[in-house]
N, C-alpha and C positions, 0 to 999 in steps of 0.2 A: 788443373792445372792452377798454381797458386797464383797469387795477387801478384807479383813481377810478369809470370808471363801472362799471365791475364792482357797485363798492361804494355808490351811487348807486342801481342797479339793484336790489340789495338792500334797502337803503334804502325803497323804493319797494318790494316787496311782503311785508317784515315792516308796512309802515303798518297791512293791513288785520289785526295779530293785539293790538292795543292794546284796554285795560281789558278783554279776556275773562273776566277771572278778579273783576269789579265783575258786569256781564251773567249772566254764567253759576256761580252760584257759588266755591269755595279747596277744586276740588280739586288734584293734584298735580300737578309745575312734573318736574322734568330728575330723575334714577335717584341718592341719590349716592351711593349701591353701587357707581355705574358709572366707569372711573376718566375725569376727565378728561382732558380736553390737553394744558392750558396753567393754568398760577396764572400772573398778573399781581398785583401788592402783593397777594398771597393772595387772591385773587378770583378762582374757578375758570371756566375758561372747558368747560363743560359737554359732552359728549360728541352728545348730541341737538342742541345747537344747534349745533358743528361739524359733523352728518353733514346736517343738514339745509344751512346752504350752499354744503357742497360739493356737494348734490344741487344747486342752482343754479349752479355757477359750474363744475362738469362739461357740464353741458349747455351756460351758452354759451361753452364752451374746443372742446366736441367737434371745430369747423368751424377749430381748429387744429391736432387731436390725431391724424390721416388718417395722416400722412407718420409718427408716434411707436411703439415697440409699446406695447402693453397698460403696463407693468410705466412701463415711462416716464411715461405721459401722466394713469399715476396718482398718481403721487409728483410731479409737476407742477399739478394739483391741486388733493392733500395740500395740499401746502406753500403752493401759490399761499393756500386757505382757511385753513389757520390761522396766516399772516400775515395777511387784514385782521381779523381776529375782531381778532388783537394790537391789532393800532392803533384797533380799531373798541373795545376793551375800554379801553386807557390812555386815549384821551379819554375816555369816560365818566367816570371817576374824573375826569379830572383838571376835566372840569365842574363835577360833586359840589365839586372843592376848591375850586369857585372864587363855589360857592350856587348853581347858576343848575339850581335844584333844578324839575322838574315835576311839580303836582299831579296827582289823581288825577282832578283834572271836566277839563283837559286832555289825560291820557289821552281818556277817554272820547268826550270832543267828534272828538275823531281818529279815534280808533275808526270812530263812528257815523258821518261826515261821507265816506269814502273808497269813490268811485263806483262799485268794484265788489264794493261792501259794499250796496247800494242799489234800489231795484225807485223804480220813479217819484218820480223824484228824492229817498228817503224809506228809510234804515235797514229793512233786512230784514234779522231776527235766522237768521233760515232758512241763507238763504243763506247766512250768516257763517257756522255751527255750522257745516254742509258745507264751506266753506273750509277751516278751521280743523282742524275733523276727518281729512281731504286730509295736512297737513303732517305728522305727530307726533311735534312739542312738544305736551309737558303745557302747557295755561292761564296756569299760571303765571309759565313759561317764557313766553310767547306777550305779558304783559301788562309782566312784567318785560324782555324784547326790545328792548317798544318806548316802551320810557322808555328805553331805548338810544338807539330813534334818535333821541328829540328831545332829549335831549340831548348827541348828536354833533349837532347840525345847530346847536343856537344852542352848541355851542361852535366851533365851524367857522367862523361867523361869525364870532365874536371875534379868532381866531388872524387866520381877511385878512380884518377889514375894516378895515386901513390899504390896503389892494391895490385901484387904480387904473389903470386904460387911458387915454389922454392919444385924443381925436379922430383926429392923425393913423395911430396904431398900427392904429385901428380906418378910418381908412382904407386903408391902409398895405391891410388882411390883405379887406379887399372890393378891393380894385387887382391886391393878389396874386392871388384866386382867381379873379375874373372875367374874366381878362388872356386873351386869346386870343393866338399866335405864327402864323404862315406862316412858313416853310423855300425857301430853295436853297438844294441840295447839287448837290457836282459829287463825282464818284464817279471815285477810282483803283484799281479792279478788278486783284489780283493776277492776275488768270484772266485779262485785257486781255493782259497781260505776259508773262506763261509759256510763250503758243505760238513769242514774237518774241526768243526769252532760248537761248543754248550756249551746251553746255559741253564743252571739249572733254577726251576722256580723259585727256588729262598736267591735268589741273589735277583731273579725280576723282580723279587715282594722287595726287598732292597735297596733294589735303582729308582721306584718307585715312590719310594719315602722320603728318596733321596733328593731327585731329580720328577717332580712330581712334575714339574711344569714342563720340561722338555717333550719329555710321557704326554702330556696332556699337547703340544706344540704338532704330538706326527698327530693325535691325535683326528684337531682340527685340520690339517691340512687334509686328512681321508675322511673328512666329513659326508665326501656323499658316494663314499661304502659303505657310511652306517648309517646315513639318514636319506634315504628312499621316500619316494611319493606317492601318493597311492596311483596307481595306472593301472586301463585292466589294457586286454591282449584280443584285439581282433580282426579281424572281416570284412566285407560288407560288396555288396556288389552297386556300382551304379547305373546308372541313366538318362537319357539326355532328351533332349527333342520335346513338339509340346506331347506325344502320345505317352509320355516316360513312366508317368506315374501309374497306367495305365498295365504300361510293362512291367512296370514296380509290382504290380498286385499281379498278374500274371505269374510272376516270377519264386512267390510267395506264396501260390495257392500248391504250388510243384513243388518248396518244403514243405508244405502242414505233409501233403501225397510222401516226403517220405525221400527226398530224393539227396542227397548232398548237399551240404550251402559251397562250399570249395571246388564243388565238376558242375559246379551251375555257374561260380562263377566266371568261371575257365570259358565255359557255353556262354552267356549274355552277357560282363559285365564288359561298362565300357571304360574303365579306366587302363589304359595301356600298361603304366604303372605297377599293375599290383596281378593284373586277370590272367596272369599266365601263373603266377605264383593261388589262384586259385581265391580273389582279394585279401591274402594274408595284408594287416598292414602292423606286425609284431605288435611293441607290445610297449605306451606311451600315456602320461600322464595329465592334469586339464589344462586346457588349455592349450594344446598346440592340432588339435584340432578345427573346425570353423564351430561356432558356443551349440546352432539345431547339434550338430551330432556329435558334438563335445554329448551335452541335456541328453539325450538320447542313450550313447555307447554308455556312460557312466548309470545311470540308471535301468538298466538291462539288467537280468536276472542274468548269471550265464545260461548256455546251451538256450534261448532262447529265440526266436531270430526277432527283427525289428518288425515295423509294420514300416510301411514308405515313409522316407525321413526326407525331407524339401531345405538344402541346401545351397550356394551360388553357384556351385555347381554344375550341381542339377538336384538327382532322386535316391536316394543312394536307401539298399537297403541292411541292417548291420549285426553282425549276431557277431557277442562279446561268448573270447572259452575263457577264457579266467579274466578275473577282481580282485584285486591285491592294495588291502589298508595300506595308507600310510604309516612306517616304523620306523625308530628309531632303535639304534647299539645306542647304553649309554654307556660312559667311557669307563664307567667301573666293573662290566660287565671285561672290555676289554684293554683295561691295560696294564697289569701283566702279560696279554701279551703282545705286546707295542711295544713296551718294556724289555722282553724275551727281546722280539727284532734290530733293540739301540743296540743294546750287549753285545747279539753276534755281530752286527759292522763294527761297536767299538770293537770287536778282539781277532774281528777277520782286518780290521785297521795296523791292529798292533801288531797281528801277525806279519803284515802283505810288509810293515816296515820292517823291524824284526829282520824283514831275509834281505831285504836291497840295503839294508846296516851291512849285516853279514857278510855283503861282498863288496861292500864296500871295504872290510874290517883287511879280505881275503887280497884284493886288489895291490893293497895297501903295502901287503907282508910281499907282495909279487908273483902271485901266484896267476894262472893266464888267467884270463878271463873267461874262457869259451868253458874247460872245465871247474871253476871257483862257481860259475855260475851251475849247472850240471848237478855238482856236490851238492845243489842249492833244489834243486827244481825249479827256475826258475829259467824258462822256455827265450833264447836269441836270437834275436833278430838283423838283418842287416839293410841300411838304409839302399835309397837310390842314391847314386850322386845328387845332389842342389847346394845350392849358391843362397851367395847375400841376401839376391837381391829376390827372390822362391818365398810367397805367404808365409809358411809352414814345411818343418820338417815334412819327409815323406813321411805318415805311417802317427810320425804324434805330434798331428796337427795340435791338439786341446793343453800340448803344456808349454806351459808360461813361459820364461825368461830361455828358452831352451837354447836358443839356436844364438843369440847372442853368448851364452856363455861357449857354445861346442866354436867356435871360430878362431875362442882361444887359445882354444888344445893344438898341441903342437905333436909331434912326433914322439918327445922326448916324457913328455907330461899328456900320456892323451886314456885319462880319467878325470872330470873334474869329482873332487871328493863332498859328492853331494848327492843327495834323493832327488827329481824332479816327478811327479802328481798330474795327474789329472784326477773325474771325479773318481773313477772306479781302478787305478796300478798308481805302480810309484812304479822306477824309469830308474836302470842304471846305468849310461853311458857310457864310449870308449872311440875315440879317436879310429877308425879302421885306415883311412891312407886322406890324403890333402896336395890338393895338382892345385899347382898354379901357371900363371900365365906364363910363358916363357922369355928370354930378350926380344925374341923375334915378334913377342906378339907386345912387345909392350911399347914396343921400339912403333909397332904401326897401329898401336891404337894413344900415341901417345898425344903429336899435338890438339887431334880430340878433344881428347880429359886436355886437357891444357886447355883448351877454349873454352870448353862445357864449365867450370873450375875457376876459371879468371869473372866469366858471365858469374856466373853463379857470387862469387865474393865479392864481383861491385854490386850486385843488386844490392847485397847484405845492407854495403857500406852507405848505401844512394839509399835504400831507404831508413835506417840509421840516420841519416843525420834527415830524412825530412820528416821524421817528429822529429828531433828536438827543436828543429827548425818550427814546425806546427804550434809544436807547446809555449813557442814563444810568442810566434804570434795571435796563436788565442790567449795568454797570456795581458797584450796590448788588446783585447777585442779588435784584432783586427782581423777575422774570422769566423765568418755568424751564418751555422744551417741554418736554412730556410722550411716553411713546411713541405713533402714530396705532393703529395696530391693537392692538383691544379684547382687553381680558384677558379 
């Protein structure tokens, strides 16, 4: 939801707050002892008002803040809330300066007409009391905020009154949103060319000499393949309880008598995660297991079981099956191999690009898409219908700029003279069909689309006015943003 959308939503919520002071007496409003969050033309934005709006914004932003840490998310919500309140107060003040007053009778009528506060079509006082009690603002502040809501609405209408939306703009919006495209596309896949590419030792050596840092970069990317830590492959049995050590010694006796470690682990071990696999732990480096377990495992001779080993989990018997020392393959030993891979990738990319460009040339010469692609041995596919609002083009999700270009295609010019690409493939596209809304659909959607465009343009106009006015007030020293953390 955009900033304007959030404000409109908040306006709707605060519509239920009007004239509470008229209906239920004259209780206190915001606590003047609590520091405000900002001053606009010497008028304070109370902290309780800030907290009310902040709660609404936090709920609205929650779905967008999942990837942020809590501190970052809180800062964004804080600043967004204060920014929206600055706009709210500045515009309300401007409305009052222009004489756009809101009478007490208007406040009361608007409050009592709020659907959420009515039962059987009539205003219900108890419902209103329950709702207002949940919000945390004093009733006097409710009335003040709702008066500000109506001032804001009136002023927005005044500022945006010159805004118009042409019939052509409405029609274009309906056509754009309602158009569905189907594309045909040919794929020049690097993998298809990679298997036919050959690289000579001389070519690889030349690349190492010419682009040493590029080759070394690939080596560093694959450091995990060339630098292996010391590790062991082991099995274990786990025993727990007061007699754990006695059970371990008994099992060790059976091992000494010739029984299989794996078979005994299946029978005796209390580690449910490894028991059915004969106690196998696979291979692991130093530091992965508990310290006491690690110390014994890396000291054992392969093939000889340990005695009882105590850890926080219980008592273990350990059998090391193999012990591999740390190893490192130096860059010089694999440089030519890595250069060969890079050259193979370069040649495959060049071949795929050449095939895609050849197809573009055939299309420009007037050849049919499928026949031209078949001649170049490029597979062809067709997308399902998709619209401008779809997140991606089906089957071509990773291809940047494709959707925007596709919607500029026409039956008279169905193929753009360019190649599209993702990380592995290159694509040539052509328009198969373009289905636009008919006149009946345009007529049916016209009123709602016009209202939506007007609302959007009015919101933009009002937003531009506010930014300019805020700059003026800030330059005059009439806006003071205070600490958001309550003192």
